PDB file of N, CA, C and O in Angstrom:
ATOM      1  N   UNK A   1     -22.227  -0.053 -13.149  1.00  0.00           N
ATOM      2  CA  UNK A   1     -21.541   0.843 -13.677  1.00  0.00           C
ATOM      3  C   UNK A   1     -21.931   0.922 -15.026  1.00  0.00           C
ATOM      4  O   UNK A   1     -22.750   0.008 -15.125  1.00  0.00           O
ATOM      5  N   UNK A   2     -21.844   1.416 -16.019  1.00  0.00           N
ATOM      6  CA  UNK A   2     -21.929   1.662 -17.654  1.00  0.00           C
ATOM      7  C   UNK A   2     -20.734   1.919 -18.113  1.00  0.00           C
ATOM      8  O   UNK A   2     -19.791   2.204 -17.374  1.00  0.00           O
ATOM      9  N   UNK A   3     -20.668   1.851 -19.234  1.00  0.00           N
ATOM     10  CA  UNK A   3     -19.567   2.423 -20.279  1.00  0.00           C
ATOM     11  C   UNK A   3     -18.760   3.457 -19.988  1.00  0.00           C
ATOM     12  O   UNK A   3     -17.530   3.486 -19.925  1.00  0.00           O
ATOM     13  N   UNK A   4     -20.313   5.112 -19.650  1.00  0.00           N
ATOM     14  CA  UNK A   4     -19.980   6.272 -19.857  1.00  0.00           C
ATOM     15  C   UNK A   4     -18.980   5.833 -18.216  1.00  0.00           C
ATOM     16  O   UNK A   4     -17.763   5.648 -18.203  1.00  0.00           O
ATOM     17  N   UNK A   5     -19.823   5.761 -17.090  1.00  0.00           N
ATOM     18  CA  UNK A   5     -19.037   5.393 -15.999  1.00  0.00           C
ATOM     19  C   UNK A   5     -17.489   5.471 -16.181  1.00  0.00           C
ATOM     20  O   UNK A   5     -16.646   6.258 -15.751  1.00  0.00           O
ATOM     21  N   UNK A   6     -17.431   4.465 -16.906  1.00  0.00           N
ATOM     22  CA  UNK A   6     -15.516   4.058 -17.137  1.00  0.00           C
ATOM     23  C   UNK A   6     -15.229   4.590 -18.268  1.00  0.00           C
ATOM     24  O   UNK A   6     -14.476   3.814 -18.857  1.00  0.00           O
ATOM     25  N   UNK A   7     -15.464   5.640 -18.971  1.00  0.00           N
ATOM     26  CA  UNK A   7     -15.162   6.250 -19.848  1.00  0.00           C
ATOM     27  C   UNK A   7     -14.732   7.565 -18.456  1.00  0.00           C
ATOM     28  O   UNK A   7     -13.638   8.012 -18.112  1.00  0.00           O
ATOM     29  N   UNK A   8     -15.767   7.777 -18.081  1.00  0.00           N
ATOM     30  CA  UNK A   8     -15.500   9.534 -16.851  1.00  0.00           C
ATOM     31  C   UNK A   8     -14.040   8.949 -15.829  1.00  0.00           C
ATOM     32  O   UNK A   8     -13.098   9.717 -15.638  1.00  0.00           O
ATOM     33  N   UNK A   9     -14.046   7.807 -15.364  1.00  0.00           N
ATOM     34  CA  UNK A   9     -13.653   7.137 -14.489  1.00  0.00           C
ATOM     35  C   UNK A   9     -11.839   7.209 -15.479  1.00  0.00           C
ATOM     36  O   UNK A   9     -10.855   7.613 -14.860  1.00  0.00           O
ATOM     37  N   UNK A  10     -11.745   6.871 -16.615  1.00  0.00           N
ATOM     38  CA  UNK A  10     -10.548   6.821 -17.350  1.00  0.00           C
ATOM     39  C   UNK A  10      -9.987   8.341 -17.946  1.00  0.00           C
ATOM     40  O   UNK A  10      -8.882   8.793 -18.243  1.00  0.00           O
ATOM     41  N   UNK A  11     -11.291   8.822 -17.944  1.00  0.00           N
ATOM     42  CA  UNK A  11     -10.666  10.274 -17.735  1.00  0.00           C
ATOM     43  C   UNK A  11      -9.895  11.330 -17.083  1.00  0.00           C
ATOM     44  O   UNK A  11      -9.162  12.245 -17.457  1.00  0.00           O
ATOM     45  N   UNK A  12     -10.456  10.733 -15.639  1.00  0.00           N
ATOM     46  CA  UNK A  12      -9.958  11.275 -14.451  1.00  0.00           C
ATOM     47  C   UNK A  12      -8.941  10.851 -14.506  1.00  0.00           C
ATOM     48  O   UNK A  12      -8.132  11.627 -15.014  1.00  0.00           O
ATOM     49  N   UNK A  13      -8.392   9.527 -14.078  1.00  0.00           N
ATOM     50  CA  UNK A  13      -6.984   8.797 -14.014  1.00  0.00           C
ATOM     51  C   UNK A  13      -5.867   9.688 -15.457  1.00  0.00           C
ATOM     52  O   UNK A  13      -4.765  10.206 -15.275  1.00  0.00           O
ATOM     53  N   UNK A  14      -6.524   9.610 -16.595  1.00  0.00           N
ATOM     54  CA  UNK A  14      -6.176  10.771 -17.403  1.00  0.00           C
ATOM     55  C   UNK A  14      -5.190  11.820 -16.896  1.00  0.00           C
ATOM     56  O   UNK A  14      -3.972  11.936 -16.761  1.00  0.00           O
ATOM     57  N   UNK A  15      -6.447  12.624 -16.653  1.00  0.00           N
ATOM     58  CA  UNK A  15      -6.463  13.827 -15.647  1.00  0.00           C
ATOM     59  C   UNK A  15      -4.980  14.026 -14.510  1.00  0.00           C
ATOM     60  O   UNK A  15      -3.970  14.719 -14.392  1.00  0.00           O
ATOM     61  N   UNK A  16      -5.352  13.444 -14.169  1.00  0.00           N
ATOM     62  CA  UNK A  16      -4.585  12.521 -12.704  1.00  0.00           C
ATOM     63  C   UNK A  16      -2.822  12.642 -12.953  1.00  0.00           C
ATOM     64  O   UNK A  16      -1.913  13.028 -12.218  1.00  0.00           O
ATOM     65  N   UNK A  17      -2.850  12.226 -14.057  1.00  0.00           N
ATOM     66  CA  UNK A  17      -1.761  11.355 -15.013  1.00  0.00           C
ATOM     67  C   UNK A  17      -0.595  12.723 -15.163  1.00  0.00           C
ATOM     68  O   UNK A  17       0.603  12.806 -14.890  1.00  0.00           O
ATOM     69  N   UNK A  18      -1.826  13.934 -15.860  1.00  0.00           N
ATOM     70  CA  UNK A  18      -1.368  14.558 -16.731  1.00  0.00           C
ATOM     71  C   UNK A  18      -0.897  16.003 -15.862  1.00  0.00           C
ATOM     72  O   UNK A  18      -0.487  17.011 -16.438  1.00  0.00           O
ATOM     73  N   UNK A  19      -1.066  15.861 -14.166  1.00  0.00           N
ATOM     74  CA  UNK A  19      -0.636  17.062 -13.944  1.00  0.00           C
ATOM     75  C   UNK A  19       0.317  17.300 -12.991  1.00  0.00           C
ATOM     76  O   UNK A  19       0.673  18.317 -12.396  1.00  0.00           O
ATOM     77  N   UNK A  20       0.918  15.271 -12.950  1.00  0.00           N
ATOM     78  CA  UNK A  20       1.855  15.096 -12.255  1.00  0.00           C
ATOM     79  C   UNK A  20       3.443  16.100 -12.708  1.00  0.00           C
ATOM     80  O   UNK A  20       4.008  15.948 -13.791  1.00  0.00           O
ATOM     81  N   UNK A  21       4.093  17.411 -11.263  1.00  0.00           N
ATOM     82  CA  UNK A  21       5.244  17.635 -11.909  1.00  0.00           C
ATOM     83  C   UNK A  21       6.109  16.617 -12.067  1.00  0.00           C
ATOM     84  O   UNK A  21       5.920  15.511 -11.561  1.00  0.00           O
ATOM     85  N   UNK A  22       7.161  16.931 -12.811  1.00  0.00           N
ATOM     86  CA  UNK A  22       8.247  16.188 -13.156  1.00  0.00           C
ATOM     87  C   UNK A  22       9.412  16.512 -12.321  1.00  0.00           C
ATOM     88  O   UNK A  22       9.775  15.684 -11.485  1.00  0.00           O
ATOM     89  N   UNK A  23       9.909  17.394 -12.427  1.00  0.00           N
ATOM     90  CA  UNK A  23      10.569  18.141 -11.118  1.00  0.00           C
ATOM     91  C   UNK A  23      10.105  17.733  -9.689  1.00  0.00           C
ATOM     92  O   UNK A  23      10.798  17.241  -8.798  1.00  0.00           O
ATOM     93  N   UNK A  24       9.016  17.990  -9.671  1.00  0.00           N
ATOM     94  CA  UNK A  24       9.210  17.632  -8.410  1.00  0.00           C
ATOM     95  C   UNK A  24       8.681  16.503  -7.837  1.00  0.00           C
ATOM     96  O   UNK A  24       8.823  16.078  -6.690  1.00  0.00           O
ATOM     97  N   UNK A  25       7.824  15.904  -9.100  1.00  0.00           N
ATOM     98  CA  UNK A  25       6.805  14.985  -7.580  1.00  0.00           C
ATOM     99  C   UNK A  25       8.063  13.391  -8.273  1.00  0.00           C
ATOM    100  O   UNK A  25       8.696  12.568  -7.612  1.00  0.00           O
ATOM    101  N   UNK A  26       7.951  13.567  -9.756  1.00  0.00           N
ATOM    102  CA  UNK A  26       8.482  12.320 -10.239  1.00  0.00           C
ATOM    103  C   UNK A  26      10.142  12.148 -10.406  1.00  0.00           C
ATOM    104  O   UNK A  26      10.604  11.008 -10.424  1.00  0.00           O
ATOM    105  N   UNK A  27      10.753  12.953 -10.490  1.00  0.00           N
ATOM    106  CA  UNK A  27      12.679  12.764 -10.655  1.00  0.00           C
ATOM    107  C   UNK A  27      12.588  12.457  -8.825  1.00  0.00           C
ATOM    108  O   UNK A  27      12.866  11.306  -8.489  1.00  0.00           O
ATOM    109  N   UNK A  28      12.273  13.293  -7.886  1.00  0.00           N
ATOM    110  CA  UNK A  28      12.854  12.861  -6.419  1.00  0.00           C
ATOM    111  C   UNK A  28      12.934  11.012  -6.640  1.00  0.00           C
ATOM    112  O   UNK A  28      13.968  10.385  -6.412  1.00  0.00           O
ATOM    113  N   UNK A  29      11.556  10.316  -7.148  1.00  0.00           N
ATOM    114  CA  UNK A  29      11.218   8.851  -6.950  1.00  0.00           C
ATOM    115  C   UNK A  29      11.996   8.669  -8.229  1.00  0.00           C
ATOM    116  O   UNK A  29      11.206   8.146  -9.014  1.00  0.00           O
ATOM    117  N   UNK A  30      13.001   8.821  -8.739  1.00  0.00           N
ATOM    118  CA  UNK A  30      13.398   8.325 -10.347  1.00  0.00           C
ATOM    119  C   UNK A  30      12.520   7.657 -11.468  1.00  0.00           C
ATOM    120  O   UNK A  30      12.879   6.565 -11.909  1.00  0.00           O
ATOM    121  N   UNK A  31      11.428   8.241 -11.929  1.00  0.00           N
ATOM    122  CA  UNK A  31      10.435   8.510 -12.689  1.00  0.00           C
ATOM    123  C   UNK A  31      10.290   9.250 -14.434  1.00  0.00           C
ATOM    124  O   UNK A  31       9.412   9.561 -15.239  1.00  0.00           O
ATOM    125  N   UNK A  32      11.794   9.249 -14.301  1.00  0.00           N
ATOM    126  CA  UNK A  32      11.571   9.841 -15.146  1.00  0.00           C
ATOM    127  C   UNK A  32      11.723   9.469 -16.455  1.00  0.00           C
ATOM    128  O   UNK A  32      11.753   8.238 -16.463  1.00  0.00           O
ATOM    129  N   UNK A  33      11.833   9.898 -17.556  1.00  0.00           N
ATOM    130  CA  UNK A  33      11.911   9.076 -18.349  1.00  0.00           C
ATOM    131  C   UNK A  33      13.546   8.914 -19.287  1.00  0.00           C
ATOM    132  O   UNK A  33      13.936   8.325 -20.295  1.00  0.00           O
ATOM    133  N   UNK A  34      14.006   9.636 -18.458  1.00  0.00           N
ATOM    134  CA  UNK A  34      15.354   9.688 -18.816  1.00  0.00           C
ATOM    135  C   UNK A  34      16.226   8.158 -18.358  1.00  0.00           C
ATOM    136  O   UNK A  34      17.109   7.402 -18.763  1.00  0.00           O
ATOM    137  N   UNK A  35      15.309   8.346 -17.281  1.00  0.00           N
ATOM    138  CA  UNK A  35      15.914   6.797 -16.197  1.00  0.00           C
ATOM    139  C   UNK A  35      15.481   5.267 -17.060  1.00  0.00           C
ATOM    140  O   UNK A  35      16.210   4.294 -17.256  1.00  0.00           O
ATOM    141  N   UNK A  36      13.983   5.481 -17.488  1.00  0.00           N
ATOM    142  CA  UNK A  36      14.663   4.354 -18.448  1.00  0.00           C
ATOM    143  C   UNK A  36      14.681   4.454 -19.775  1.00  0.00           C
ATOM    144  O   UNK A  36      13.658   4.280 -20.437  1.00  0.00           O
ATOM    145  N   UNK A  37      15.948   4.772 -20.357  1.00  0.00           N
ATOM    146  CA  UNK A  37      16.397   5.004 -21.819  1.00  0.00           C
ATOM    147  C   UNK A  37      16.706   3.581 -22.095  1.00  0.00           C
ATOM    148  O   UNK A  37      17.156   2.925 -21.156  1.00  0.00           O
ATOM    149  N   UNK A  38      16.471   2.808 -23.631  1.00  0.00           N
ATOM    150  CA  UNK A  38      16.625   1.357 -23.886  1.00  0.00           C
ATOM    151  C   UNK A  38      16.344   0.643 -23.502  1.00  0.00           C
ATOM    152  O   UNK A  38      15.168   0.659 -23.138  1.00  0.00           O
ATOM    153  N   UNK A  39      17.094  -0.497 -23.265  1.00  0.00           N
ATOM    154  CA  UNK A  39      16.407  -2.050 -22.952  1.00  0.00           C
ATOM    155  C   UNK A  39      14.965  -1.988 -21.719  1.00  0.00           C
ATOM    156  O   UNK A  39      14.037  -2.790 -21.611  1.00  0.00           O
ATOM    157  N   UNK A  40      15.251  -0.694 -20.899  1.00  0.00           N
ATOM    158  CA  UNK A  40      14.910  -1.095 -19.834  1.00  0.00           C
ATOM    159  C   UNK A  40      13.125   0.228 -20.046  1.00  0.00           C
ATOM    160  O   UNK A  40      12.483   0.978 -19.310  1.00  0.00           O
ATOM    161  N   UNK A  41      13.098  -0.047 -20.923  1.00  0.00           N
ATOM    162  CA  UNK A  41      11.690   0.922 -21.581  1.00  0.00           C
ATOM    163  C   UNK A  41      10.727  -0.427 -21.391  1.00  0.00           C
ATOM    164  O   UNK A  41       9.970  -0.596 -20.435  1.00  0.00           O
ATOM    165  N   UNK A  42      10.811  -0.842 -21.891  1.00  0.00           N
ATOM    166  CA  UNK A  42       9.935  -2.528 -21.788  1.00  0.00           C
ATOM    167  C   UNK A  42       9.726  -3.623 -20.684  1.00  0.00           C
ATOM    168  O   UNK A  42       9.493  -4.830 -20.746  1.00  0.00           O
ATOM    169  N   UNK A  43       9.894  -2.764 -19.674  1.00  0.00           N
ATOM    170  CA  UNK A  43       9.612  -3.496 -18.126  1.00  0.00           C
ATOM    171  C   UNK A  43       8.257  -2.720 -18.050  1.00  0.00           C
ATOM    172  O   UNK A  43       7.765  -2.045 -18.954  1.00  0.00           O
ATOM    173  N   UNK A  44       7.814  -2.914 -16.964  1.00  0.00           N
ATOM    174  CA  UNK A  44       6.035  -2.089 -16.334  1.00  0.00           C
ATOM    175  C   UNK A  44       6.853  -0.804 -15.975  1.00  0.00           C
ATOM    176  O   UNK A  44       6.742   0.206 -16.671  1.00  0.00           O
ATOM    177  N   UNK A  45       7.463  -0.836 -15.166  1.00  0.00           N
ATOM    178  CA  UNK A  45       7.977   0.739 -14.485  1.00  0.00           C
ATOM    179  C   UNK A  45       8.425   1.847 -15.640  1.00  0.00           C
ATOM    180  O   UNK A  45       8.294   3.058 -15.466  1.00  0.00           O
ATOM    181  N   UNK A  46       9.071   1.144 -17.064  1.00  0.00           N
ATOM    182  CA  UNK A  46       9.227   2.257 -17.803  1.00  0.00           C
ATOM    183  C   UNK A  46       8.037   2.213 -18.178  1.00  0.00           C
ATOM    184  O   UNK A  46       7.497   3.268 -17.846  1.00  0.00           O
ATOM    185  N   UNK A  47       6.853   1.074 -19.063  1.00  0.00           N
ATOM    186  CA  UNK A  47       5.601   1.367 -19.403  1.00  0.00           C
ATOM    187  C   UNK A  47       4.897   2.115 -18.299  1.00  0.00           C
ATOM    188  O   UNK A  47       4.176   2.915 -18.894  1.00  0.00           O
ATOM    189  N   UNK A  48       4.781   2.224 -17.395  1.00  0.00           N
ATOM    190  CA  UNK A  48       4.004   3.773 -16.996  1.00  0.00           C
ATOM    191  C   UNK A  48       4.579   4.540 -17.221  1.00  0.00           C
ATOM    192  O   UNK A  48       3.843   5.171 -17.979  1.00  0.00           O
ATOM    193  N   UNK A  49       5.846   5.305 -17.115  1.00  0.00           N
ATOM    194  CA  UNK A  49       6.507   6.432 -17.418  1.00  0.00           C
ATOM    195  C   UNK A  49       5.713   6.916 -18.490  1.00  0.00           C
ATOM    196  O   UNK A  49       5.034   7.942 -18.449  1.00  0.00           O
ATOM    197  N   UNK A  50       5.823   6.138 -19.453  1.00  0.00           N
ATOM    198  CA  UNK A  50       5.840   6.475 -20.996  1.00  0.00           C
ATOM    199  C   UNK A  50       3.835   6.719 -20.969  1.00  0.00           C
ATOM    200  O   UNK A  50       3.176   7.556 -21.584  1.00  0.00           O
ATOM    201  N   UNK A  51       3.468   5.878 -20.234  1.00  0.00           N
ATOM    202  CA  UNK A  51       1.514   7.088 -20.194  1.00  0.00           C
ATOM    203  C   UNK A  51       1.924   8.288 -19.101  1.00  0.00           C
ATOM    204  O   UNK A  51       1.630   9.474 -19.248  1.00  0.00           O
ATOM    205  N   UNK A  52       2.516   7.841 -18.204  1.00  0.00           N
ATOM    206  CA  UNK A  52       2.289   9.359 -17.636  1.00  0.00           C
ATOM    207  C   UNK A  52       3.077  10.207 -18.993  1.00  0.00           C
ATOM    208  O   UNK A  52       2.276  10.926 -19.589  1.00  0.00           O
ATOM    209  N   UNK A  53       4.333  10.230 -19.496  1.00  0.00           N
ATOM    210  CA  UNK A  53       4.475  11.452 -20.820  1.00  0.00           C
ATOM    211  C   UNK A  53       3.323  11.575 -21.561  1.00  0.00           C
ATOM    212  O   UNK A  53       2.833  12.702 -21.628  1.00  0.00           O
ATOM    213  N   UNK A  54       2.582  10.333 -22.343  1.00  0.00           N
ATOM    214  CA  UNK A  54       1.673  10.464 -22.643  1.00  0.00           C
ATOM    215  C   UNK A  54       0.878  11.242 -22.582  1.00  0.00           C
ATOM    216  O   UNK A  54       0.758  12.166 -23.386  1.00  0.00           O
ATOM    217  N   UNK A  55      -0.095  10.959 -21.266  1.00  0.00           N
ATOM    218  CA  UNK A  55      -0.518  12.182 -21.020  1.00  0.00           C
ATOM    219  C   UNK A  55      -0.290  13.177 -20.847  1.00  0.00           C
ATOM    220  O   UNK A  55      -1.308  13.827 -21.086  1.00  0.00           O
ATOM    221  N   UNK A  56       0.693  13.957 -20.467  1.00  0.00           N
ATOM    222  CA  UNK A  56       1.076  15.222 -20.371  1.00  0.00           C
ATOM    223  C   UNK A  56       1.229  16.125 -21.856  1.00  0.00           C
ATOM    224  O   UNK A  56       0.933  17.269 -22.201  1.00  0.00           O
ATOM    225  N   UNK A  57       2.185  14.327 -22.850  1.00  0.00           N
ATOM    226  CA  UNK A  57       2.116  15.466 -24.130  1.00  0.00           C
ATOM    227  C   UNK A  57       0.542  15.693 -24.958  1.00  0.00           C
ATOM    228  O   UNK A  57       0.261  16.281 -26.002  1.00  0.00           O
ATOM    229  N   UNK A  58      -0.187  15.036 -24.093  1.00  0.00           N
ATOM    230  CA  UNK A  58      -1.973  15.344 -25.209  1.00  0.00           C
ATOM    231  C   UNK A  58      -3.104  15.846 -24.530  1.00  0.00           C
ATOM    232  O   UNK A  58      -4.259  15.423 -24.520  1.00  0.00           O
ATOM    233  N   UNK A  59      -2.245  17.470 -23.580  1.00  0.00           N
ATOM    234  CA  UNK A  59      -2.965  17.723 -22.246  1.00  0.00           C
ATOM    235  C   UNK A  59      -4.196  18.469 -23.612  1.00  0.00           C
ATOM    236  O   UNK A  59      -5.388  18.226 -23.427  1.00  0.00           O
ATOM    237  N   UNK A  60      -3.830  19.267 -24.798  1.00  0.00           N
ATOM    238  CA  UNK A  60      -4.731  20.149 -25.318  1.00  0.00           C
ATOM    239  C   UNK A  60      -6.178  18.672 -25.597  1.00  0.00           C
ATOM    240  O   UNK A  60      -7.306  18.485 -25.141  1.00  0.00           O
ATOM    241  N   UNK A  61      -5.604  18.211 -26.216  1.00  0.00           N
ATOM    242  CA  UNK A  61      -7.301  16.924 -26.504  1.00  0.00           C
ATOM    243  C   UNK A  61      -8.049  16.303 -25.401  1.00  0.00           C
ATOM    244  O   UNK A  61      -9.268  16.155 -25.481  1.00  0.00           O
ATOM    245  N   UNK A  62      -7.027  15.746 -23.853  1.00  0.00           N
ATOM    246  CA  UNK A  62      -7.313  16.244 -22.492  1.00  0.00           C
ATOM    247  C   UNK A  62      -9.058  17.439 -22.424  1.00  0.00           C
ATOM    248  O   UNK A  62     -10.288  17.412 -22.470  1.00  0.00           O
ATOM    249  N   UNK A  63      -8.045  18.178 -22.308  1.00  0.00           N
ATOM    250  CA  UNK A  63      -8.781  19.083 -21.919  1.00  0.00           C
ATOM    251  C   UNK A  63     -10.247  19.711 -22.604  1.00  0.00           C
ATOM    252  O   UNK A  63     -11.093  20.380 -22.011  1.00  0.00           O
ATOM    253  N   UNK A  64     -10.261  19.208 -24.253  1.00  0.00           N
ATOM    254  CA  UNK A  64     -11.419  18.902 -25.369  1.00  0.00           C
ATOM    255  C   UNK A  64     -12.063  17.984 -24.843  1.00  0.00           C
ATOM    256  O   UNK A  64     -13.287  18.093 -24.908  1.00  0.00           O
ATOM    257  N   UNK A  65     -11.435  16.658 -24.080  1.00  0.00           N
ATOM    258  CA  UNK A  65     -12.524  15.916 -23.119  1.00  0.00           C
ATOM    259  C   UNK A  65     -13.226  16.037 -22.507  1.00  0.00           C
ATOM    260  O   UNK A  65     -14.419  15.740 -22.570  1.00  0.00           O
ATOM    261  N   UNK A  66     -12.435  16.673 -21.503  1.00  0.00           N
ATOM    262  CA  UNK A  66     -12.966  17.359 -20.210  1.00  0.00           C
ATOM    263  C   UNK A  66     -14.416  18.273 -21.005  1.00  0.00           C
ATOM    264  O   UNK A  66     -15.607  18.059 -20.780  1.00  0.00           O
ATOM    265  N   UNK A  67     -13.992  19.005 -21.682  1.00  0.00           N
ATOM    266  CA  UNK A  67     -15.233  20.192 -22.320  1.00  0.00           C
ATOM    267  C   UNK A  67     -16.354  19.557 -22.602  1.00  0.00           C
ATOM    268  O   UNK A  67     -17.475  20.050 -22.475  1.00  0.00           O
ATOM    269  N   UNK A  68     -16.069  18.265 -23.057  1.00  0.00           N
ATOM    270  CA  UNK A  68     -17.132  17.482 -23.766  1.00  0.00           C
ATOM    271  C   UNK A  68     -17.933  17.254 -22.601  1.00  0.00           C
ATOM    272  O   UNK A  68     -18.922  17.933 -22.324  1.00  0.00           O
ATOM    273  N   UNK A  69     -17.473  16.228 -21.871  1.00  0.00           N
ATOM    274  CA  UNK A  69     -18.212  15.452 -20.312  1.00  0.00           C
ATOM    275  C   UNK A  69     -18.580  16.236 -19.830  1.00  0.00           C
ATOM    276  O   UNK A  69     -19.774  15.942 -19.776  1.00  0.00           O
ATOM    277  N   UNK A  70     -18.413  17.687 -19.085  1.00  0.00           N
ATOM    278  CA  UNK A  70     -19.089  18.753 -18.554  1.00  0.00           C
ATOM    279  C   UNK A  70     -19.962  18.961 -19.035  1.00  0.00           C
ATOM    280  O   UNK A  70     -20.900  19.054 -18.244  1.00  0.00           O
ATOM    281  N   UNK A  71     -20.406  19.216 -20.784  1.00  0.00           N
ATOM    282  CA  UNK A  71     -21.296  19.603 -20.970  1.00  0.00           C
ATOM    283  C   UNK A  71     -22.231  18.366 -21.422  1.00  0.00           C
ATOM    284  O   UNK A  71     -23.358  18.770 -21.708  1.00  0.00           O
ATOM    285  N   UNK A  72     -22.139  17.554 -21.506  1.00  0.00           N
ATOM    286  CA  UNK A  72     -22.867  16.476 -21.412  1.00  0.00           C
ATOM    287  C   UNK A  72     -23.323  15.995 -20.283  1.00  0.00           C
ATOM    288  O   UNK A  72     -24.427  15.464 -20.158  1.00  0.00           O
ATOM    289  N   UNK A  73     -22.419  16.168 -19.313  1.00  0.00           N
ATOM    290  CA  UNK A  73     -23.537  16.423 -17.882  1.00  0.00           C
ATOM    291  C   UNK A  73     -23.894  17.442 -17.281  1.00  0.00           C
ATOM    292  O   UNK A  73     -24.137  17.412 -16.074  1.00  0.00           O
ATOM    293  N   UNK A  74     -23.982  18.432 -17.941  1.00  0.00           N
ATOM    294  CA  UNK A  74     -24.689  19.706 -17.338  1.00  0.00           C
ATOM    295  C   UNK A  74     -26.520  19.321 -18.291  1.00  0.00           C
ATOM    296  O   UNK A  74     -27.642  19.796 -18.112  1.00  0.00           O
ATOM    297  N   UNK A  75     -25.968  18.243 -19.287  1.00  0.00           N
ATOM    298  CA  UNK A  75     -27.519  18.216 -20.180  1.00  0.00           C
ATOM    299  C   UNK A  75     -28.279  17.214 -19.819  1.00  0.00           C
ATOM    300  O   UNK A  75     -29.488  17.373 -19.651  1.00  0.00           O
ATOM    301  N   UNK A  76     -27.700  16.095 -19.657  1.00  0.00           N
ATOM    302  CA  UNK A  76     -27.773  14.816 -18.787  1.00  0.00           C
ATOM    303  C   UNK A  76     -28.296  14.386 -17.262  1.00  0.00           C
ATOM    304  O   UNK A  76     -29.231  13.716 -16.825  1.00  0.00           O
ATOM    305  N   UNK A  77     -27.066  15.216 -16.627  1.00  0.00           N
ATOM    306  CA  UNK A  77     -27.544  15.189 -15.043  1.00  0.00           C
ATOM    307  C   UNK A  77     -26.825  14.453 -14.211  1.00  0.00           C
ATOM    308  O   UNK A  77     -27.130  14.391 -13.020  1.00  0.00           O
TER     309      UNK A  77
END
């Protein structure tokens, strides 16, 4: 497993977090940003929810990274 494969895996993981719908998937399970306001933000659950929202907020750079990855895979195989 090389460094490029690790980066592709992290990109796929970020894509998976970015497409989670807050109303349909996260809110019924109690994983909204409003649920972990205040001192509970430093818990593991709060950190994961922050990561999910960061991935959703940074969709445009994520799209650009996907395009770069696809172009590199097209040329290198």
